[in-house]
C-alpha positions as CSV (number, residue, x, y, z in Angstrom):
1,M,91.2,74.3,109.3
2,S,94.5,72.6,109.3
3,N,97.9,73.4,110.8
4,S,99.6,71.7,107.9
5,T,101.6,73.8,105.4
6,G,98.9,73.1,102.8
7,T,99.9,69.8,101.4
8,H,97.3,67.7,103.2
9,H,93.9,68.7,104.8
10,K,92.2,66.8,107.5
11,H,89.1,68.6,106.7
12,H,87.3,68.2,103.2
13,F,83.7,68.5,102.2
14,G,82.5,65.1,101.9
15,T,80.0,65.5,99.1
16,H,79.2,67.6,96.0
17,W,75.9,68.9,97.6
18,G,77.6,69.3,101.0
19,F,80.1,71.8,99.3
20,I,77.4,73.6,97.4
21,L,75.1,73.9,100.5
22,A,78.1,75.2,102.5
23,S,78.9,77.8,99.9
24,V,75.3,78.8,99.7
25,G,75.3,79.0,103.4
26,S,78.2,81.3,103.2
27,A,76.6,83.5,100.4
28,V,73.0,83.4,101.9
29,G,72.9,85.6,105.0
30,M,71.8,89.0,106.1
31,A,72.8,90.4,102.8
32,N,70.0,88.5,101.1
33,V,67.3,89.0,103.8
34,W,67.5,92.7,104.3
35,G,70.2,93.8,101.9
36,F,68.6,92.6,98.7
37,P,65.1,93.7,99.4
38,N,66.4,97.0,100.7
39,K,68.5,97.6,97.5
40,L,65.6,96.5,95.3
41,G,63.3,98.8,97.1
42,T,65.5,101.9,96.7
43,N,66.8,101.3,93.2
44,G,63.7,100.9,91.0
45,G,62.5,97.4,91.5
46,G,62.4,95.3,88.4
47,A,65.3,97.0,86.5
48,F,67.5,96.5,89.5
49,L,66.5,92.8,89.6
50,L,67.5,92.3,85.9
51,I,70.8,94.0,86.3
52,Y,71.5,92.0,89.5
53,V,70.8,88.8,87.7
54,F,73.2,89.9,84.8
55,F,76.0,90.5,87.3
56,V,75.4,87.2,89.3
57,L,75.6,85.3,86.0
58,L,78.9,87.0,85.0
59,F,80.5,86.6,88.5
60,S,79.4,82.9,88.8
61,L,81.0,82.2,85.4
62,V,84.3,83.9,86.2
63,A,84.9,85.4,89.6
64,L,83.6,82.7,91.9
65,P,85.1,79.7,90.2
66,T,88.4,81.5,90.0
67,E,88.4,82.0,93.8
68,F,87.4,78.3,94.3
69,A,90.2,77.2,91.8
70,V,93.0,79.3,93.3
71,G,92.1,78.0,96.8
72,R,92.0,74.4,95.6
73,L,95.3,74.8,93.7
74,A,97.1,76.2,96.9
75,R,95.2,73.9,99.3
76,T,95.3,76.6,101.9
77,G,93.7,79.8,103.0
78,T,93.8,83.4,101.6
79,V,97.5,84.4,102.3
80,G,98.9,81.1,100.9
81,S,96.7,81.4,97.8
82,Y,98.0,85.0,97.0
83,R,101.5,83.9,97.6
84,N,101.0,81.0,95.2
85,A,99.4,83.0,92.5
86,W,102.1,85.7,92.6
87,A,104.9,83.1,92.8
88,T,104.0,81.8,89.3
89,R,106.0,85.0,88.2
90,G,108.9,84.4,90.6
91,R,109.6,83.5,94.2
92,G,110.3,87.1,95.1
93,L,106.8,88.1,93.8
94,G,105.4,85.4,95.9
95,K,106.5,87.2,99.1
96,I,104.7,90.4,97.8
97,G,101.6,88.4,97.1
98,G,101.6,86.8,100.5
99,A,101.9,90.2,102.1
100,L,99.0,91.7,100.0
101,G,96.8,88.7,100.9
102,W,96.4,90.0,104.5
103,L,94.3,92.9,103.3
104,P,91.3,90.9,102.0
105,L,91.8,88.7,105.2
106,A,91.5,91.8,107.3
107,G,88.3,92.5,105.4
108,S,87.0,88.9,106.5
109,M,87.9,89.6,110.1
110,C,86.3,93.1,110.2
111,I,83.1,91.8,108.7
112,A,83.0,88.9,111.2
113,I,83.3,91.3,114.1
114,G,80.1,93.3,113.1
115,Y,78.3,90.3,111.7
116,A,78.5,88.4,115.0
117,I,76.5,91.3,116.7
118,I,73.8,91.1,113.9
119,V,73.6,87.2,114.4
120,A,73.2,87.9,118.1
121,Y,70.3,90.2,117.4
122,V,68.6,87.3,115.4
123,F,69.5,85.0,118.5
124,K,67.7,87.6,120.7
125,A,64.7,87.4,118.3
126,L,64.6,83.7,118.4
127,F,64.7,83.7,122.3
128,D,61.9,86.3,122.4
129,S,59.8,84.3,119.9
130,A,60.2,81.1,122.0
131,T,59.2,82.9,125.2
132,G,56.4,84.8,123.5
133,T,57.7,88.3,124.2
134,L,58.0,89.0,120.4
135,M,54.4,87.9,119.8
136,S,52.9,90.3,122.3
137,A,55.1,93.5,121.9
138,G,54.9,96.0,119.2
139,A,57.7,95.0,116.9
140,P,59.2,98.6,116.4
141,T,59.1,99.1,120.2
142,W,60.7,95.7,120.9
143,F,63.5,96.3,118.3
144,A,64.3,99.7,119.7
145,S,64.5,98.3,123.2
146,F,67.7,96.4,122.5
147,S,69.1,98.0,119.2
148,E,69.4,101.5,120.8
149,S,71.1,100.6,124.0
150,G,74.6,99.3,124.7
151,F,75.5,95.8,126.0
152,S,71.9,94.6,125.3
153,V,72.7,91.2,123.6
154,V,75.9,90.3,125.3
155,P,74.9,86.7,126.3
156,F,73.7,86.0,122.8
157,H,76.8,87.6,121.3
158,V,79.1,85.3,123.4
159,I,77.0,82.2,122.4
160,V,77.3,83.1,118.7
161,V,81.0,83.6,118.7
162,V,81.9,80.6,120.9
163,G,79.4,78.4,119.2
164,T,80.7,79.3,115.7
165,L,84.3,78.8,116.5
166,A,83.4,75.4,118.2
167,T,82.0,74.3,114.8
168,L,85.2,75.2,113.2
169,F,87.2,73.3,115.8
170,L,85.1,70.1,114.7
171,G,86.1,70.9,111.1
172,A,84.5,71.1,107.7
173,K,82.3,68.1,108.4
174,S,80.2,70.0,110.9
175,I,80.0,73.0,108.6
176,E,78.7,70.6,106.0
177,R,76.2,68.8,108.3
178,T,74.6,72.1,109.7
179,N,74.2,73.4,106.2
180,K,72.7,70.2,104.8
181,V,69.9,70.5,107.4
182,M,69.4,74.2,107.8
183,M,69.8,75.6,104.2
184,P,66.9,73.5,102.9
185,L,64.9,74.4,106.0
186,F,65.8,78.2,105.4
187,F,64.3,77.9,101.8
188,I,61.2,75.9,102.9
189,I,60.3,78.5,105.6
190,F,60.8,81.4,103.3
191,L,58.6,79.8,100.7
192,I,55.9,79.1,103.3
193,L,56.1,82.8,104.4
194,A,56.0,84.0,100.8
195,V,52.8,82.1,100.2
196,R,51.2,83.4,103.4
197,V,52.2,87.0,102.4
198,A,50.6,86.6,99.0
199,F,47.2,86.5,100.7
200,L,47.7,89.8,102.5
201,P,45.5,92.7,101.2
202,G,47.7,95.1,99.2
203,A,50.4,92.6,98.5
204,I,49.8,92.8,94.8
205,E,51.3,96.3,94.8
206,G,54.5,94.9,96.1
207,Y,54.7,92.3,93.2
208,K,54.0,95.2,90.8
209,F,56.8,97.2,92.2
210,M,59.2,94.2,92.2
211,F,58.5,93.1,88.6
212,T,57.8,96.4,86.8
213,V,60.7,97.4,84.8
214,D,61.4,101.2,84.5
215,P,63.4,101.6,81.3
216,D,64.9,104.8,82.7
217,A,66.5,102.9,85.5
218,F,68.8,101.1,82.9
219,F,70.5,104.5,82.0
220,N,71.1,105.3,85.7
221,P,74.8,104.4,86.6
222,E,73.8,104.4,90.3
223,V,71.3,101.5,89.8
224,W,74.1,99.5,88.0
225,L,76.6,100.3,90.7
226,W,74.3,99.1,93.5
227,A,73.4,95.9,91.6
228,M,77.1,95.1,91.0
229,G,78.0,95.7,94.6
230,Q,75.1,93.6,95.8
231,A,76.2,90.7,93.6
232,F,79.8,91.0,94.8
233,F,78.7,91.0,98.4
234,S,76.0,88.4,98.1
235,L,78.2,85.8,96.4
236,S,81.0,86.4,99.0
237,I,83.5,87.5,96.3
238,T,85.7,89.4,98.6
239,G,89.1,88.1,97.6
240,S,89.2,85.9,100.7
241,G,86.3,83.8,102.1
242,M,85.5,81.5,99.1
243,I,89.2,80.8,98.6
244,V,89.3,78.7,101.8
245,Y,86.3,76.7,100.8
246,G,88.0,76.0,97.5
247,A,90.9,74.6,99.5
248,Y,88.6,72.0,100.9
249,L,87.0,71.1,97.5
250,S,87.6,67.7,95.8
251,N,89.8,67.6,92.8
252,K,87.0,65.8,91.0
253,E,84.6,68.8,91.1
254,D,84.1,71.3,88.2
255,V,84.5,74.8,89.8
256,V,82.4,76.5,87.2
257,R,79.5,74.1,87.6
258,V,79.5,74.3,91.5
259,S,79.8,78.1,91.2
260,Q,76.7,78.3,89.0
261,K,74.8,76.1,91.4
262,T,75.9,78.2,94.4
263,A,74.8,81.4,92.5
264,L,71.5,79.9,91.5
265,F,70.5,79.0,95.0
266,D,71.8,82.3,96.5
267,T,69.7,84.2,93.9
268,I,66.7,82.2,94.7
269,A,67.2,83.0,98.3
270,A,67.5,86.7,97.6
271,V,64.3,86.7,95.4
272,V,62.2,84.6,97.9
273,A,63.3,86.9,100.7
274,A,62.2,89.9,98.6
275,L,58.9,88.1,97.8
276,V,58.2,88.0,101.6
277,I,59.4,91.3,102.6
278,I,58.5,93.8,99.8
279,P,54.8,92.7,99.5
280,A,54.6,92.7,103.3
281,C,55.9,96.2,103.4
282,F,53.2,97.3,101.0
283,A,50.5,95.4,102.8
284,Y,51.5,96.9,106.2
285,S,52.4,100.4,104.8
286,M,56.0,99.9,106.0
287,D,59.2,101.4,104.7
288,V,60.9,99.0,102.2
289,T,64.2,100.7,102.7
290,A,64.4,100.0,106.5
291,G,67.6,98.0,106.3
292,P,67.9,95.8,109.5
293,G,64.4,96.7,110.5
294,L,63.1,94.6,107.7
295,L,64.3,91.5,109.6
296,F,63.4,92.7,113.1
297,V,60.2,94.8,112.4
298,T,58.6,93.9,109.3
299,L,58.9,90.0,109.7
300,P,57.7,90.1,113.3
301,T,54.8,92.2,112.4
302,I,53.8,89.6,109.7
303,L,54.4,86.7,112.1
304,Q,52.2,88.3,114.8
305,G,49.2,88.3,112.4
306,I,49.2,84.8,111.0
307,P,48.1,81.4,112.5
308,F,50.8,79.6,114.4
309,G,53.0,82.8,114.0
310,Q,55.0,81.9,117.1
311,L,55.9,78.5,115.6
312,F,56.9,80.1,112.3
313,A,58.9,82.8,114.2
314,V,60.9,80.1,116.1
315,I,61.6,78.1,113.0
316,L,62.4,81.3,110.9
317,Y,64.8,82.6,113.4
318,V,66.6,79.2,113.8
319,A,67.0,79.2,110.0
320,M,68.3,82.7,110.0
321,I,70.8,81.9,112.8
322,F,72.2,79.1,110.7
323,A,72.3,81.3,107.6
324,G,74.2,83.9,109.7
325,I,76.5,81.4,111.4
326,S,77.4,79.7,108.1
327,S,78.5,83.1,106.7
328,L,80.4,83.7,110.0
329,Q,82.0,80.3,109.8
330,N,83.4,81.2,106.3
331,M,84.9,84.5,107.4
332,L,86.5,83.1,110.5
333,E,87.7,80.0,108.8
334,A,89.5,82.1,106.1
335,V,91.3,84.1,108.9
336,G,92.2,81.0,111.0
337,E,93.4,78.8,108.1
338,S,95.8,81.6,106.9
339,F,97.3,82.1,110.3
340,L,97.9,78.3,110.6
341,H,99.5,78.2,107.2
342,R,101.7,81.2,107.9
343,F,102.5,80.1,111.5
344,P,102.6,76.3,111.4
345,T,103.9,76.0,115.0
346,L,100.6,77.4,116.4
347,S,97.9,75.0,117.3
348,R,94.3,75.3,116.0
349,R,93.1,75.8,119.6
350,T,95.4,78.7,120.1
351,V,94.2,80.4,116.8
352,L,90.5,79.8,117.7
353,V,90.9,81.2,121.2
354,A,92.8,84.4,119.8
355,L,89.9,84.8,117.2
356,C,87.4,84.5,120.0
357,V,89.1,87.2,122.1
358,V,89.3,89.6,119.1
359,C,85.9,89.0,117.9
360,L,84.3,89.4,121.3
361,G,86.5,92.2,122.5
362,A,86.0,94.4,119.4
363,G,82.2,93.5,119.3
364,L,81.6,94.4,122.9
365,G,83.4,97.7,122.3
366,M,81.0,98.3,119.4
367,E,78.0,97.3,121.6
368,A,79.1,99.8,124.2
369,I,78.4,102.6,121.8
370,S,75.9,100.9,119.5
371,S,78.1,101.5,116.5
372,W,78.1,98.3,114.5
373,G,76.1,99.9,111.7
374,P,78.7,102.5,110.7
375,W,81.5,99.9,111.3
376,M,79.9,97.6,108.7
377,D,79.4,100.5,106.4
378,L,83.1,101.4,106.7
379,V,84.2,97.8,106.0
380,S,81.9,97.4,103.0
381,I,82.8,100.8,101.6
382,Y,86.6,100.4,101.8
383,I,87.9,97.0,102.6
384,I,85.6,94.6,100.7
385,P,85.8,96.4,97.3
386,I,89.6,96.7,97.8
387,G,89.9,93.0,98.7
388,A,87.8,92.0,95.7
389,T,89.9,94.2,93.3
390,L,93.2,92.9,94.7
391,G,91.9,89.3,94.1
392,A,90.8,90.0,90.7
393,V,94.0,91.7,89.7
394,S,96.1,88.9,91.3
395,W,94.3,86.1,89.3
396,F,94.0,87.8,86.0
397,W,96.9,90.0,85.7
398,V,99.7,88.6,87.8
399,M,99.1,84.9,87.9
400,K,100.3,83.0,84.7
401,R,97.5,82.5,82.4
402,E,98.3,78.7,81.8
403,D,98.4,78.2,85.6
404,L,95.0,79.8,86.2
405,L,93.4,78.0,83.3
406,A,94.8,74.6,84.5
407,A,93.3,75.2,87.9
408,V,89.9,76.3,86.6
409,N,89.8,73.4,84.0
410,Q,90.7,70.6,86.4
411,S,87.8,68.0,86.2
412,A,85.8,70.6,84.0
413,A,83.1,69.2,81.8
414,R,83.8,72.0,79.4
415,T,87.3,73.6,78.9
416,R,87.5,77.3,79.5
417,G,90.1,79.0,77.3
418,V,91.2,82.3,75.9
419,A,87.7,83.7,75.6
420,W,86.8,82.9,79.3
421,Y,90.2,84.4,80.4
422,A,89.5,87.5,78.4
423,V,86.2,88.0,80.2
424,G,88.0,87.7,83.5
425,R,90.8,90.1,82.5
426,Y,88.9,92.7,80.5
427,V,85.4,92.7,82.1
428,Y,85.6,91.2,85.6
429,V,88.7,93.1,86.6
430,P,87.7,96.6,85.3
431,L,84.2,96.1,86.9
432,S,85.8,95.4,90.3
433,L,88.1,98.5,89.8
434,V,85.1,100.7,89.0
435,L,83.3,99.4,92.1
436,C,86.3,100.1,94.2
437,I,87.0,103.6,92.8
438,V,83.3,104.7,92.9
439,A,82.6,103.3,96.3
440,L,85.6,105.2,97.6
441,A,84.6,108.3,95.7
442,M,80.9,108.3,96.6
443,Q,81.3,106.7,100.0
444,V,78.3,104.5,99.4
445,S,77.9,101.2,101.3
446,F,77.1,97.8,99.8
């Protein structure tokens, strides 16, 4: 985060892989670990997986590199990037773009408020794994003991919010360092768990469910809608978060290439999480559509039944905390950077303290009435699809084509031209509009 006006950044990602792992860290989070297996479980298994991969390929070619590119071009956060994009059509329009940019930013802040509570739950799981409580209690009873009562994770909530904001105070270098360690560990731990789950009696039924393709599902619009929504959410294409990471990206990087690597590792994370959770659900006769319960009931049940389960639980939840915090870093960084760009007289410390007060205050209000679930649904139904659509329209219908192509093609190994732009304008934008309209009409959450 910088309190400059966007011309110079104190914080940059130092390496190619540092940037990719930070972006993967932003994308890989709770959406992969319970969202993806949950959506896969409720939408026909293998067909959903194929449709999801199709959307990830499309979005990693067009949507994600565009957000990185416009962020890098403006060298600032969300609001400045929207202002910059709209200003290619005239200075007056730049002011309108800057004003509109606050909406996707509000989405980032709203997600962060609810997300911090979920990461606090993971912190509680880590603490109880380390003390042994989680290993001896029945997992459903243990989860209900704090998820159904108010103010049950306050100390963990405070640690998560203050700790995340402290890493932002230290800059992009600390974001990079934590992700370089924890993202590889996250993958390794889930691969070990996936191997262990493979030996559970009945796990084979889970694999059959995951990889059996029901042709009828391809003709079900709802499956396509859920897969598209999950791809948007999983890749953090919200019209906000990835823009700020783009602002910290070197001019030497090819945005399409780094986007495709980010999408690849994000998809691997989602599939590996599903390879742990879905076969385990079949083996233990559990509900694969349990949502957050997959992380707090299914995984603890598996861990209770394997050798060195307590050690695996500690390492797993440490990895999950970092996956959650790296996503939270991205959301809060986007908000803070935009405020510093818009109000350059503010200090970074002042903005971080304000974010801390808002995040904790609103979060504690939710904890009081145990309402973070409906809050997250509300945000994902309304604000995220609207933000994603606003971004898509801004880049492909408002911003001048030659300016966008120049930003995307900077240091590109392969030049993207009229065909690439057409995919963005006539495929990506309509898809985001469909997602937005249907989500509002159906009131389904992603």
